N, CA, C and O atoms as CSV, one atom per row, in Angstrom:
chain,resi,resn,atom,element,x,y,z
A,1,PHE,N,N,104.479,90.654,110.792
A,1,PHE,CA,C,103.657,91.633,111.459
A,1,PHE,C,C,103.059,92.614,110.455
A,1,PHE,O,O,101.869,92.927,110.498
A,2,GLN,N,N,103.919,93.094,109.545
A,2,GLN,CA,C,103.418,94.079,108.584
A,2,GLN,C,C,102.310,93.499,107.710
A,2,GLN,O,O,101.309,94.164,107.445
A,3,LEU,N,N,102.493,92.266,107.266
A,3,LEU,CA,C,101.479,91.679,106.397
A,3,LEU,C,C,100.169,91.470,107.153
A,3,LEU,O,O,99.087,91.712,106.619
A,4,LYS,N,N,100.279,91.023,108.392
A,4,LYS,CA,C,99.073,90.748,109.167
A,4,LYS,C,C,98.417,92.028,109.691
A,4,LYS,O,O,97.216,92.229,109.514
A,5,ALA,N,N,99.197,92.880,110.326
A,5,ALA,CA,C,98.625,94.064,110.970
A,5,ALA,C,C,98.453,95.235,110.011
A,5,ALA,O,O,97.378,95.830,109.933
A,6,VAL,N,N,99.506,95.558,109.290
A,6,VAL,CA,C,99.470,96.744,108.441
A,6,VAL,C,C,98.577,96.520,107.224
A,6,VAL,O,O,97.722,97.348,106.910
A,7,VAL,N,N,98.780,95.404,106.550
A,7,VAL,CA,C,97.973,95.126,105.361
A,7,VAL,C,C,96.633,94.518,105.756
A,7,VAL,O,O,95.583,94.990,105.318
A,8,GLY,N,N,96.663,93.471,106.584
A,8,GLY,CA,C,95.440,92.762,106.935
A,8,GLY,C,C,94.430,93.592,107.694
A,8,GLY,O,O,93.239,93.553,107.388
A,9,SER,N,N,94.892,94.345,108.683
A,9,SER,CA,C,93.961,95.131,109.495
A,9,SER,C,C,93.683,96.509,108.912
A,9,SER,O,O,92.536,96.954,108.858
A,10,GLU,N,N,94.739,97.173,108.480
A,10,GLU,CA,C,94.595,98.553,108.033
A,10,GLU,C,C,94.420,98.682,106.524
A,10,GLU,O,O,93.848,99.660,106.043
A,11,GLY,N,N,94.917,97.689,105.773
A,11,GLY,CA,C,94.808,97.752,104.316
A,11,GLY,C,C,95.723,98.769,103.682
A,11,GLY,O,O,95.442,99.275,102.596
A,12,ILE,N,N,96.836,99.078,104.364
A,12,ILE,CA,C,97.760,100.060,103.797
A,12,ILE,C,C,99.028,99.387,103.289
A,12,ILE,O,O,99.296,98.227,103.603
A,13,ILE,N,N,99.796,100.118,102.510
A,13,ILE,CA,C,100.996,99.590,101.873
A,13,ILE,C,C,102.057,99.317,102.940
A,13,ILE,O,O,102.336,100.184,103.768
A,14,PRO,N,N,102.652,98.115,102.928
A,14,PRO,CA,C,103.696,97.818,103.915
A,14,PRO,C,C,104.977,98.595,103.618
A,14,PRO,O,O,105.268,98.912,102.465
A,15,VAL,N,N,105.724,98.891,104.653
A,15,VAL,CA,C,106.982,99.609,104.500
A,15,VAL,C,C,108.031,98.711,103.839
A,15,VAL,O,O,108.826,99.178,103.023
A,16,LEU,N,N,108.032,97.433,104.190
A,16,LEU,CA,C,109.020,96.510,103.638
A,16,LEU,C,C,108.737,96.237,102.162
A,16,LEU,O,O,107.675,95.728,101.804
A,17,LYS,N,N,109.698,96.582,101.318
A,17,LYS,CA,C,109.504,96.387,99.883
A,17,LYS,C,C,109.376,94.906,99.532
A,17,LYS,O,O,108.751,94.560,98.529
A,18,SER,N,N,109.956,94.039,100.341
A,18,SER,CA,C,109.869,92.602,100.077
A,18,SER,C,C,108.440,92.070,100.208
A,18,SER,O,O,108.144,90.977,99.725
A,19,LEU,N,N,107.563,92.823,100.850
A,19,LEU,CA,C,106.173,92.380,101.044
A,19,LEU,C,C,105.206,92.963,100.011
A,19,LEU,O,O,104.006,92.695,100.064
A,20,GLN,N,N,105.716,93.746,99.089
A,20,GLN,CA,C,104.817,94.430,98.169
A,20,GLN,C,C,104.034,93.486,97.269
A,20,GLN,O,O,102.854,93.727,97.016
A,21,LYS,N,N,104.648,92.429,96.783
A,21,LYS,CA,C,103.911,91.477,95.935
A,21,LYS,C,C,102.850,90.742,96.760
A,21,LYS,O,O,101.737,90.514,96.287
A,22,GLU,N,N,103.198,90.377,97.983
A,22,GLU,CA,C,102.227,89.738,98.865
A,22,GLU,C,C,101.109,90.703,99.239
A,22,GLU,O,O,99.972,90.292,99.472
A,23,PHE,N,N,101.440,91.983,99.294
A,23,PHE,CA,C,100.467,93.018,99.615
A,23,PHE,C,C,99.304,92.990,98.625
A,23,PHE,O,O,98.139,93.025,99.023
A,24,ILE,N,N,99.624,92.926,97.344
A,24,ILE,CA,C,98.577,92.924,96.317
A,24,ILE,C,C,97.689,91.689,96.466
A,24,ILE,O,O,96.464,91.794,96.408
A,25,ALA,N,N,98.297,90.531,96.656
A,25,ALA,CA,C,97.518,89.299,96.817
A,25,ALA,C,C,96.628,89.380,98.059
A,25,ALA,O,O,95.470,88.961,98.029
A,26,LYS,N,N,97.172,89.916,99.142
A,26,LYS,CA,C,96.418,90.022,100.392
A,26,LYS,C,C,95.246,90.997,100.247
A,26,LYS,O,O,94.145,90.727,100.727
A,27,VAL,N,N,95.486,92.121,99.588
A,27,VAL,CA,C,94.416,93.103,99.396
A,27,VAL,C,C,93.292,92.489,98.560
A,27,VAL,O,O,92.113,92.690,98.852
A,28,ARG,N,N,93.662,91.743,97.523
A,28,ARG,CA,C,92.640,91.107,96.681
A,28,ARG,C,C,91.878,90.028,97.449
A,28,ARG,O,O,90.686,89.821,97.221
A,29,GLU,N,N,92.571,89.346,98.357
A,29,GLU,CA,C,91.914,88.337,99.194
A,29,GLU,C,C,90.910,89.001,100.140
A,29,GLU,O,O,89.796,88.511,100.325
A,30,LEU,N,N,91.325,90.126,100.737
A,30,LEU,CA,C,90.473,90.830,101.692
A,30,LEU,C,C,89.342,91.597,101.019
A,30,LEU,O,O,88.250,91.730,101.572
A,31,ARG,N,N,89.616,92.097,99.827
A,31,ARG,CA,C,88.628,92.916,99.110
A,31,ARG,C,C,88.459,92.407,97.685
A,31,ARG,O,O,89.036,92.972,96.756
A,32,PRO,N,N,87.679,91.354,97.502
A,32,PRO,CA,C,87.496,90.763,96.171
A,32,PRO,C,C,86.966,91.743,95.128
A,32,PRO,O,O,87.155,91.536,93.929
A,33,ASN,N,N,86.307,92.803,95.577
A,33,ASN,CA,C,85.819,93.793,94.613
A,33,ASN,C,C,86.960,94.526,93.900
A,33,ASN,O,O,86.717,95.255,92.938
A,34,LEU,N,N,88.214,94.337,94.368
A,34,LEU,CA,C,89.371,94.959,93.725
A,34,LEU,C,C,90.086,94.003,92.766
A,34,LEU,O,O,91.155,94.333,92.253
A,35,ASN,N,N,89.508,92.827,92.521
A,35,ASN,CA,C,90.152,91.854,91.633
A,35,ASN,C,C,90.379,92.390,90.231
A,35,ASN,O,O,91.360,92.021,89.585
A,36,ASN,N,N,89.505,93.243,89.752
A,36,ASN,CA,C,89.650,93.784,88.402
A,36,ASN,C,C,90.348,95.141,88.373
A,36,ASN,O,O,90.406,95.790,87.328
A,37,VAL,N,N,90.875,95.568,89.515
A,37,VAL,CA,C,91.600,96.836,89.604
A,37,VAL,C,C,93.089,96.549,89.454
A,37,VAL,O,O,93.598,95.588,90.030
A,38,ARG,N,N,93.778,97.367,88.694
A,38,ARG,CA,C,95.216,97.163,88.460
A,38,ARG,C,C,96.022,97.705,89.650
A,38,ARG,O,O,96.518,98.831,89.617
A,39,LEU,N,N,96.142,96.885,90.694
A,39,LEU,CA,C,96.856,97.277,91.908
A,39,LEU,C,C,98.374,97.300,91.716
A,39,LEU,O,O,99.096,97.861,92.540
A,40,GLU,N,N,98.846,96.703,90.653
A,40,GLU,CA,C,100.288,96.700,90.387
A,40,GLU,C,C,100.841,98.118,90.231
A,40,GLU,O,O,102.041,98.344,90.390
A,41,THR,N,N,99.967,99.058,89.922
A,41,THR,CA,C,100.388,100.457,89.826
A,41,THR,C,C,101.021,100.921,91.135
A,41,THR,O,O,101.946,101.733,91.127
A,42,ILE,N,N,100.526,100.409,92.251
A,42,ILE,CA,C,101.067,100.787,93.564
A,42,ILE,C,C,102.528,100.378,93.674
A,42,ILE,O,O,103.378,101.192,94.034
A,43,THR,N,N,102.824,99.115,93.364
A,43,THR,CA,C,104.210,98.648,93.500
A,43,THR,C,C,105.105,99.283,92.442
A,43,THR,O,O,106.283,99.532,92.702
A,44,GLU,N,N,104.576,99.544,91.277
A,44,GLU,CA,C,105.374,100.212,90.240
A,44,GLU,C,C,105.771,101.613,90.687
A,44,GLU,O,O,106.920,102.021,90.517
A,45,ALA,N,N,104.829,102.344,91.252
A,45,ALA,CA,C,105.129,103.689,91.735
A,45,ALA,C,C,106.193,103.650,92.829
A,45,ALA,O,O,107.062,104.520,92.890
A,46,LEU,N,N,106.121,102.635,93.692
A,46,LEU,CA,C,107.137,102.488,94.737
A,46,LEU,C,C,108.499,102.167,94.129
A,46,LEU,O,O,109.514,102.718,94.554
A,47,GLU,N,N,108.526,101.285,93.141
A,47,GLU,CA,C,109.786,100.933,92.480
A,47,GLU,C,C,110.392,102.144,91.780
A,47,GLU,O,O,111.612,102.302,91.753
A,48,TRP,N,N,109.553,102.988,91.220
A,48,TRP,CA,C,110.033,104.179,90.510
A,48,TRP,C,C,110.426,105.296,91.457
A,48,TRP,O,O,110.995,106.301,91.030
A,49,GLY,N,N,110.127,105.133,92.744
A,49,GLY,CA,C,110.558,106.099,93.748
A,49,GLY,C,C,109.616,107.260,93.989
A,49,GLY,O,O,109.994,108.211,94.673
A,50,TYR,N,N,108.408,107.222,93.457
A,50,TYR,CA,C,107.500,108.357,93.634
A,50,TYR,C,C,107.056,108.592,95.068
A,50,TYR,O,O,107.179,109.719,95.548
A,51,PRO,N,N,106.551,107.597,95.775
A,51,PRO,CA,C,106.055,107.909,97.125
A,51,PRO,C,C,107.119,107.856,98.219
A,51,PRO,O,O,106.780,107.739,99.396
A,52,GLU,N,N,108.387,107.938,97.857
A,52,GLU,CA,C,109.445,107.901,98.861
A,52,GLU,C,C,109.378,109.145,99.739
A,52,GLU,O,O,108.980,110.216,99.280
A,53,ASP,N,N,109.762,109.003,100.980
A,53,ASP,CA,C,109.783,110.123,101.913
A,53,ASP,C,C,111.112,110.848,101.752
A,53,ASP,O,O,112.109,110.475,102.370
A,54,THR,N,N,111.124,111.873,100.929
A,54,THR,CA,C,112.352,112.611,100.654
A,54,THR,C,C,112.204,114.052,101.130
A,54,THR,O,O,111.088,114.558,101.250
A,55,PRO,N,N,113.329,114.712,101.402
A,55,PRO,CA,C,113.263,116.114,101.831
A,55,PRO,C,C,112.643,117.000,100.749
A,55,PRO,O,O,112.860,116.791,99.556
A,56,TRP,N,N,111.884,117.972,101.182
A,56,TRP,CA,C,111.256,118.903,100.255
A,56,TRP,C,C,112.032,120.205,100.127
A,56,TRP,O,O,111.851,120.948,99.162
A,57,PHE,N,N,112.898,120.481,101.100
A,57,PHE,CA,C,113.594,121.758,101.151
A,57,PHE,C,C,115.098,121.550,101.139
A,57,PHE,O,O,115.592,120.501,101.553
A,58,ASP,N,N,115.829,122.561,100.660
A,58,ASP,CA,C,117.284,122.488,100.684
A,58,ASP,C,C,117.793,122.384,102.117
A,58,ASP,O,O,118.725,121.633,102.403
A,59,LYS,N,N,117.187,123.129,102.989
A,59,LYS,CA,C,117.557,123.094,104.413
A,59,LYS,C,C,116.383,122.485,105.168
A,59,LYS,O,O,115.630,123.179,105.851
A,60,GLN,N,N,116.248,121.177,105.029
A,60,GLN,CA,C,115.092,120.442,105.546
A,60,GLN,C,C,114.924,120.579,107.058
A,60,GLN,O,O,113.813,120.805,107.539
A,61,SER,N,N,116.032,120.442,107.819
A,61,SER,CA,C,115.874,120.486,109.284
A,61,SER,C,C,115.386,121.844,109.771
A,61,SER,O,O,114.585,121.921,110.702
A,62,GLU,N,N,115.868,122.921,109.141
A,62,GLU,CA,C,115.392,124.244,109.529
A,62,GLU,C,C,113.899,124.390,109.221
A,62,GLU,O,O,113.144,124.945,110.019
A,63,ALA,N,N,113.487,123.890,108.067
A,63,ALA,CA,C,112.080,123.968,107.677
A,63,ALA,C,C,111.202,123.172,108.637
A,63,ALA,O,O,110.137,123.637,109.044
A,64,VAL,N,N,111.648,121.979,108.996
A,64,VAL,CA,C,110.869,121.119,109.901
A,64,VAL,C,C,110.707,121.772,111.272
A,64,VAL,O,O,109.653,121.652,111.895
A,65,GLU,N,N,111.735,122.456,111.739
A,65,GLU,CA,C,111.655,123.136,113.040
A,65,GLU,C,C,110.578,124.216,113.051
A,65,GLU,O,O,110.024,124.538,114.102
A,66,ILE,N,N,110.286,124.771,111.882
A,66,ILE,CA,C,109.241,125.799,111.781
A,66,ILE,C,C,107.884,125.159,111.500
A,66,ILE,O,O,106.874,125.549,112.085
A,67,ILE,N,N,107.866,124.177,110.604
A,67,ILE,CA,C,106.607,123.582,110.139
A,67,ILE,C,C,105.943,122.707,111.208
A,67,ILE,O,O,104.729,122.780,111.397
A,68,SER,N,N,106.719,121.891,111.897
A,68,SER,CA,C,106.136,120.952,112.874
A,68,SER,C,C,105.307,121.644,113.957
A,68,SER,O,O,104.171,121.236,114.198
A,69,PRO,N,N,105.836,122.672,114.613
A,69,PRO,CA,C,105.003,123.354,115.612
A,69,PRO,C,C,103.772,124.027,114.997
A,69,PRO,O,O,102.721,124.115,115.632
A,70,ALA,N,N,103.915,124.498,113.759
A,70,ALA,CA,C,102.773,125.131,113.090
A,70,ALA,C,C,101.676,124.111,112.821
A,70,ALA,O,O,100.496,124.405,113.013
A,71,LEU,N,N,102.053,122.919,112.380
A,71,LEU,CA,C,101.065,121.859,112.147
A,71,LEU,C,C,100.328,121.524,113.439
A,71,LEU,O,O,99.109,121.350,113.440
A,72,GLU,N,N,101.066,121.437,114.526
A,72,GLU,CA,C,100.442,121.140,115.812
A,72,GLU,C,C,99.495,122.260,116.238
A,72,GLU,O,O,98.402,122.006,116.745
A,73,LYS,N,N,99.928,123.492,116.025
A,73,LYS,CA,C,99.113,124.646,116.403
A,73,LYS,C,C,97.780,124.667,115.648
A,73,LYS,O,O,96.736,124.978,116.222
A,74,VAL,N,N,97.830,124.336,114.366
A,74,VAL,CA,C,96.614,124.377,113.550
A,74,VAL,C,C,95.751,123.136,113.763
A,74,VAL,O,O,94.547,123.244,113.993
A,75,PHE,N,N,96.383,121.937,113.684
A,75,PHE,CA,C,95.594,120.710,113.648
A,75,PHE,C,C,95.374,120.038,115.002
A,75,PHE,O,O,94.414,119.284,115.158
A,76,THR,N,N,96.234,120.294,115.976
A,76,THR,CA,C,96.074,119.648,117.280
A,76,THR,C,C,95.497,120.622,118.303
A,76,THR,O,O,94.456,120.366,118.907
A,77,VAL,N,N,96.186,121.733,118.483
A,77,VAL,CA,C,95.737,122.724,119.461
A,77,VAL,C,C,94.511,123.467,118.929
A,77,VAL,O,O,93.526,123.656,119.642
A,78,GLY,N,N,94.590,123.876,117.687
A,78,GLY,CA,C,93.454,124.533,117.054
A,78,GLY,C,C,93.262,125.988,117.413
A,78,GLY,O,O,92.179,126.541,117.218
A,79,ASP,N,N,94.320,126.626,117.946
A,79,ASP,CA,C,94.144,128.028,118.330
A,79,ASP,C,C,94.349,129.005,117.172
A,79,ASP,O,O,94.147,130.209,117.330
A,80,VAL,N,N,94.749,128.486,116.009
A,80,VAL,CA,C,94.849,129.312,114.799
A,80,VAL,C,C,94.269,128.534,113.622
A,80,VAL,O,O,94.184,127.307,113.653
A,81,GLY,N,N,93.881,129.254,112.608
A,81,GLY,CA,C,93.329,128.611,111.412
A,81,GLY,C,C,94.410,128.363,110.370
A,81,GLY,O,O,95.563,128.747,110.564
A,82,PRO,N,N,94.040,127.723,109.264
A,82,PRO,CA,C,95.015,127.380,108.232
A,82,PRO,C,C,95.685,128.593,107.576
A,82,PRO,O,O,96.741,128.458,106.958
A,83,GLU,N,N,95.080,129.765,107.707
A,83,GLU,CA,C,95.716,130.973,107.155
A,83,GLU,C,C,97.057,131.252,107.835
A,83,GLU,O,O,97.883,132.000,107.312
A,84,TYR,N,N,97.265,130.647,109.000
A,84,TYR,CA,C,98.536,130.763,109.730
A,84,TYR,C,C,99.709,130.262,108.879
A,84,TYR,O,O,100.841,130.718,109.040
A,85,PHE,N,N,99.429,129.329,107.983
A,85,PHE,CA,C,100.490,128.764,107.145
A,85,PHE,C,C,101.069,129.769,106.151
A,85,PHE,O,O,102.162,129.555,105.627
A,86,ILE,N,N,100.351,130.862,105.885
A,86,ILE,CA,C,100.894,131.912,104.997
A,86,ILE,C,C,102.151,132.499,105.631
A,86,ILE,O,O,103.173,132.656,104.963
A,87,ASP,N,N,102.074,132.823,106.925
A,87,ASP,CA,C,103.247,133.357,107.634
A,87,ASP,C,C,104.332,132.297,107.788
A,87,ASP,O,O,105.522,132.593,107.684
A,88,ILE,N,N,103.911,131.064,108.034
A,88,ILE,CA,C,104.874,129.970,108.192
A,88,ILE,C,C,105.647,129.760,106.898
A,88,ILE,O,O,106.859,129.550,106.926
A,89,ALA,N,N,104.954,129.815,105.766
A,89,ALA,CA,C,105.628,129.659,104.469
A,89,ALA,C,C,106.684,130.730,104.268
A,89,ALA,O,O,107.766,130.449,103.752
A,90,LYS,N,N,106.382,131.947,104.667
A,90,LYS,CA,C,107.356,133.049,104.544
A,90,LYS,C,C,108.568,132.783,105.426
A,90,LYS,O,O,109.702,133.045,105.025
A,91,GLN,N,N,108.327,132.259,106.636
A,91,GLN,CA,C,109.438,131.952,107.540
A,91,GLN,C,C,110.314,130.840,106.971
A,91,GLN,O,O,111.541,130.911,107.043
A,92,VAL,N,N,109.680,129.812,106.406
A,92,VAL,CA,C,110.444,128.707,105.811
A,92,VAL,C,C,111.249,129.222,104.623
A,92,VAL,O,O,112.428,128.896,104.486
A,93,ASP,N,N,110.624,130.022,103.767
A,93,ASP,CA,C,111.328,130.587,102.615
A,93,ASP,C,C,112.561,131.364,103.043
A,93,ASP,O,O,113.604,131.292,102.393
A,94,ALA,N,N,112.442,132.102,104.131
A,94,ALA,CA,C,113.565,132.917,104.619
A,94,ALA,C,C,114.746,132.047,105.059
A,94,ALA,O,O,115.891,132.493,104.986
A,95,THR,N,N,114.496,130.838,105.505
A,95,THR,CA,C,115.608,129.965,105.940
A,95,THR,C,C,116.312,129.302,104.754
A,95,THR,O,O,117.404,128.755,104.914
A,96,GLN,N,N,115.713,129.343,103.593
A,96,GLN,CA,C,116.252,128.596,102.454
A,96,GLN,C,C,117.237,129.394,101.608
A,96,GLN,O,O,117.790,128.856,100.649
A,97,VAL,N,N,117.465,130.639,101.932
A,97,VAL,CA,C,118.395,131.469,101.134
A,97,VAL,C,C,119.795,131.384,101.633
A,97,VAL,O,O,120.689,132.019,101.074
């Protein structure tokens, strides 16, 4: 499914690490203009752990409880602008001490 739907339709990196080598071949098949692009950098970065989804804060759950509603308020509801994140950052900082 990931190779067909995620890579084939969307052209994004599959979650399953076992599909990463097939991912490069599939992307080159779908987009021949990338044949001369070094796509192996993508799998190398994944192997080195760079794009892993890791916690950003010492107290991640407390931060998420503050950040998630703020993201929704700014990007979904739209009743506040991005300057709202200045106050949110202060609130998150206060939970980390």
